[in-house]
Structures are given as structure tokens and as C-alpha cells.
C-alpha positions in Angstrom: -135.2 67.5 -0.7 -135.5 68.9 -4.2 -137.9 70.2 -4.8 -139.6 69.8 -8.8 -143.2 71.0 -8.4 -144.1 74.1 -11.0 -144.1 77.1 -10.7 -148.7 76.7 -10.5 -148.1 75.2 -5.9 -147.1 77.1 -3.8 -143.3 75.8 -2.0 -145.5 74.9 0.9 -148.3 72.8 -1.4 -144.9 71.0 -3.6 -143.9 70.1 0.1 -147.7 68.3 0.8 -147.7 67.2 -2.0 -143.9 64.8 -1.8 -144.7 61.9 -1.1 -141.9 61.3 0.9 -143.8 64.0 3.0 -146.6 61.7 3.1 -148.7 62.5 6.1 -147.6 65.5 6.7 -150.5 68.0 7.9 -151.1 71.7 6.3 -151.0 72.7 10.1 -148.2 70.7 10.6 -146.5 72.0 7.9 -147.0 75.5 8.8 -146.3 75.1 12.7 -141.7 73.9 11.7 -141.8 77.0 9.2 -142.6 78.8 12.2 -140.5 77.0 14.3 -137.5 77.6 11.8 -137.6 74.0 11.3 -138.3 74.3 7.1 -135.2 75.7 5.7 -133.1 76.7 2.1 -129.5 75.5 1.5 -128.5 79.0 2.7 -130.4 77.7 5.9 -132.7 81.0 6.1 -135.8 80.1 6.7 -138.5 79.4 4.1 -141.8 81.4 3.2 -144.3 78.5 2.3 -146.8 81.1 -0.1 -144.2 81.4 -2.1 -143.9 80.2 -5.6 -142.1 77.2 -5.9 -138.9 76.5 -8.1 -137.7 74.0 -10.1 -134.6 71.4 -8.6 -135.0 74.1 -5.7 -133.0 72.8 -2.5 -135.6 72.4 0.8 -134.7 70.7 4.2 -137.5 70.5 6.9 -136.6 68.4 10.2 -138.2 65.3 10.5 -139.6 64.6 14.2 -137.6 61.9 16.2 -138.5 58.7 17.2 -138.4 57.8 20.9 -135.8 56.1 22.1 -135.5 53.4 24.4 -132.6 54.3 26.9 -129.2 52.3 26.4 -128.8 51.7 29.9 -125.3 51.3 30.4 -122.0 54.1 31.3 -119.5 55.5 28.8 -116.3 55.6 30.2 -113.8 57.6 29.4 -110.0 55.3 29.1 -108.1 58.8 29.1 -108.7 61.9 27.2 -106.0 65.1 25.7 -106.3 68.1 24.1 -106.9 66.4 20.8 -108.3 63.0 21.3 -111.3 61.6 24.0 -110.7 57.2 24.1 -114.4 56.4 25.6 -115.5 52.2 26.5 -118.3 51.9 24.8 -121.4 50.0 26.2 -122.9 47.3 23.5 -126.4 48.6 22.3 -124.2 51.7 22.3 -124.7 53.5 18.7 -121.0 55.0 17.5 -123.1 58.0 16.1 -126.8 58.5 14.8 -128.1 56.7 12.3 -131.4 55.4 11.2 -133.6 55.7 14.1 -130.8 55.8 16.7 -129.8 60.2 17.0 -129.8 60.5 21.3 -128.6 57.0 22.3 -125.6 57.3 20.3 -121.9 57.4 21.9 -120.9 61.4 19.1 -124.1 62.9 21.3 -123.6 61.6 24.3 -120.1 63.2 24.4 -120.9 66.1 23.7 -123.1 66.4 25.9 -121.3 65.2 28.7 -118.2 67.4 27.0 -120.1 70.4 25.7 -118.9 70.7 22.3 -119.5 70.1 18.7 -116.9 69.5 17.7 -116.5 65.6 18.6 -115.7 63.5 16.2 -115.2 60.0 15.6 -112.3 58.2 14.4 -113.4 55.4 13.3 -116.5 53.8 14.1 -117.6 50.6 16.3 -121.5 48.2 15.2 -124.1 49.7 18.0 -123.7 45.8 18.9 -120.0 45.7 19.7 -118.8 47.3 23.3 -115.1 48.2 23.4 -112.3 51.3 22.6 -113.4 53.6 20.7 -111.4 57.1 19.4 -112.7 59.8 19.4 -110.9 63.4 18.4 -111.7 67.1 19.7 -110.4 69.4 17.6 -111.7 70.2 13.6 -107.0 70.6 12.7 -106.6 67.0 14.4 -109.0 65.1 12.8 -108.4 63.9 9.2 -104.7 62.9 11.2 -106.5 60.3 13.4 -109.4 59.4 11.2 -106.3 58.4 8.2 -105.1 55.8 11.2 -108.7 53.8 10.3 -108.3 54.5 6.5 -104.8 53.2 5.6 -104.8 50.1 8.4 -102.0 51.6 10.9 -104.2 51.7 13.9 -103.8 47.5 15.5 -106.8 46.3 16.9 -107.5 43.5 19.0 -111.3 42.1 19.5 -111.9 39.0 21.8 -114.9 37.1 21.4 -117.2 34.7 22.7 -117.9 31.7 20.4 -118.6 27.6 20.7 -115.3 26.3 21.5 -113.1 24.3 18.9 -109.5 23.0 19.9 -108.7 23.1 15.9 -108.2 27.0 16.2 -105.5 26.9 19.1 -103.5 27.2 16.1 -103.6 30.8 14.5 -106.2 30.3 12.0 -106.4 33.5 8.6 -109.5 34.3 6.9 -108.9 35.4 3.3 -112.1 36.3 1.4 -114.3 38.9 -0.2 -116.9 40.7 1.6 -119.3 43.1 0.0 -122.0 44.4 2.0 -125.4 46.4 0.9 -127.5 49.3 1.1 -130.8 47.2 2.3 -129.3 44.0 2.9 -129.1 43.3 7.3 -125.7 40.8 6.6 -123.5 40.7 4.4 -122.4 38.3 2.1 -119.3 36.7 0.8 -118.7 36.8 -2.5 -116.3 35.7 -5.6 -113.5 37.7 -6.2 -110.2 39.8 -5.5 -109.3 39.2 -1.6 -111.5 42.5 0.0 -111.2 41.3 3.9 -108.6 38.5 6.2 -108.9 38.0 10.0 -106.9 36.1 12.1 -108.5 34.1 15.1 -106.9 31.7 17.8 -109.0 30.4 20.8 -106.9 31.7 23.7 -109.3 30.1 26.0 -111.4 27.1 25.2 -112.6 25.5 28.8 -116.4 25.2 28.4 -118.2 24.3 25.5 -117.7 27.7 24.7 -114.3 29.3 24.5 -112.2 33.1 23.9 -111.3 33.8 21.1 -108.8 36.8 19.9 -109.6 38.0 16.9 -107.3 40.2 14.5 -108.8 42.0 11.4 -106.5 43.3 9.0 -109.1 45.0 7.2 -112.3 46.1 8.2 -115.1 45.6 6.5 -118.9 45.7 7.8 -119.4 42.4 10.1 -116.7 41.3 9.1 -115.1 39.5 12.3 -118.4 38.2 12.6 -119.4 36.7 8.8 -115.6 35.2 9.9 -116.6 33.7 12.4 -119.1 31.8 12.3 -117.5 30.7 8.6 -115.9 28.9 10.7 -118.9 27.1 12.3 -118.1 28.6 15.5 -120.7 32.1 15.6 -120.4 34.7 18.5 -122.8 33.3 21.1 -126.2 36.3 20.9 -125.2 37.7 17.3 -129.0 37.9 15.5 -127.0 37.5 12.0 -125.1 35.0 11.8 -125.0 31.6 11.1 -128.6 32.4 10.4 -131.0 36.4 11.2 -133.2 35.8 14.2 -135.9 38.5 14.7 -136.6 37.7 18.0 -132.8 38.3 19.1 -132.3 41.7 16.7 -135.4 43.1 18.5 -134.9 42.8 22.1 -133.5 46.1 22.8 -136.3 47.5 20.8 -137.8 46.3 24.0 -135.4 47.4 26.6 -133.8 43.6 26.9 -130.2 43.9 27.2 -130.1 40.9 28.5 -128.1 38.9 24.9 -125.2 41.9 24.2 -122.8 40.3 20.8 -120.1 38.8 22.9 -117.9 41.0 21.3 -115.4 43.6 23.1 -113.3 45.2 21.0 -110.1 44.9 23.2 -107.3 47.2 22.1 -106.8 50.1 20.4 -103.0 50.9 19.4 -100.7 52.8 17.1 -98.3 56.1 17.0 -99.6 58.5 17.3 -99.6 60.8 14.1 -99.3 64.0 16.3 -96.2 63.4 18.8 -95.4 60.0 17.9 -95.9 58.3 21.0 -96.9 54.6 21.3 -100.6 54.5 22.0 -102.1 51.2 23.6 -106.1 51.5 25.2 -107.7 48.3 26.1 -111.3 48.0 27.3 -112.6 46.8 30.9 -115.5 44.6 29.2 -115.8 41.1 29.1 -117.1 38.6 26.4 -118.0 36.7 29.3 -121.1 38.6 30.5 
């Protein structure tokens, strides 16, 4: 946070006057400062009674909300000196964001491996399960992240959705997807194409079928939006084709019985350090 109060206030008074800290009491602030939780840009503890100065950056560690434990394992599919590949379950976020901090794949891995240098090379949505790659050493991080930034890593997903026999022949969806901050859903808009997916029904037995989805780009919610646009929304999607608040709220009540039926099934690439061909497959199913 940036303190903009004048020098007539102490640092503590200036912090308590900030709208973003509404509800913070003077006693609570002093307790946090005593615990070293209020620091300057260099990480040094702050004296709350010192005069405030304009436009200085201070950092206050916020209290974390109680998180609902995600009751699923995070199996390791592969590990070497550079990377670790896991089979992420539904409902577990890739990395801390918003309300989800400890219940994330990154925090779990760092704790299990006893290392703060573990870092995700890419991300999966919290509701999507499947293959997820992490790097173990900072010096190799950029090489593996570039596999995804340059689209040289191949990803294949499976999804359960209403069976449509016309999709047994691969359909390529191409459009422009944009997602704005604060909006739960991504939208198809006019403009140059930035989202491309190949969609194929591979098992159409019964009212629901299994689809193979191959994204050639990586827009937020791309596969979910493309499936809905074809009239075959993924089973138990809380956002597409319309928002379903009751379904979205279930995990917050510790109800994990209705996962989004979308799994990142395959990840393959040429290892940027060894030149070896790598292929990893999730063991998770979309059929329940």
C-alpha cells in the first residue's frame, strides 16, 4: 500500500486512515507491527509512531480466511532435478490467489518437498484437473515457462458433455476471447482471432459423450467457452453457458461432489535442457 498522508500524522495514524484498512483497530495494528508484519519496501520493520511521509510504500500482511480443505491427493507423476509433474485434482488452485492460499498445488508441493524454489511453469484453472508442470530450480524456470509462452508444449484435454454425433469429425473453433478483471466469465468479441481449439467427440455412447480437446492457444476459460458455443457445455460447469451460483458455491460448503468434468489429460514437449521427448498423462477420469 502507498501512504499518501501528510507529515502531521504518524505512520500508524496514516495506516488506520486508509480506506483499504477499514476495520483494522489500533491495537491490532500494534500487535502486527510488534510481530514484524508491518514493513517498508526493504523489508525492515516500521515504527508506527514515526512521522509519516508522502508516497512511501508499506506492507502489511493480511490475515488469511479459513480455507475449506480440498480432500484430494496431489500425486507426483514424475520428478527429476529440474522439474516435478503432478496430477492436480479438481478444486485445487495452481497457486495462491484471492481466497485460495494454502489450498493450492504450489503451497502443497513446497511443503511436501521442503523447498521454496518450486514454481509453476504454467497454470490450470482451479476447477480443471490434470497434468501440471513445476520447476524445481530458479535457473531452469524460464526455459520451461517458455514452452508454454511459445506454444511449443502440446496439451490435450478430455471433457464430458452432451453427445453430439456431428462432432465425431474434428471441429476447429476460432474466435476472439477477452476476459476483464472483475467479470467471472470470458466473452467472445469481435476482432482478430486469439483463441483456437480442436474439438472431437471420441466416445458418444449414452446421452453424454467424451470429447478430446486440443487447444492451440491459451485464453482464460477457452475450452469451456468453446464447448458451450457448440451447444455442448461441459458437465457441471458453473459459468457456461450461464452462471449457476448454487453449483459454484458447493466447494465453499465442503461439497466436492460436482466437479467440472474437464481434465488436462496429456502434456508433451521436447525438454529444453536435455532434448528428450517428454509425455505425461493424467490418471484422472471425466466420467466420475
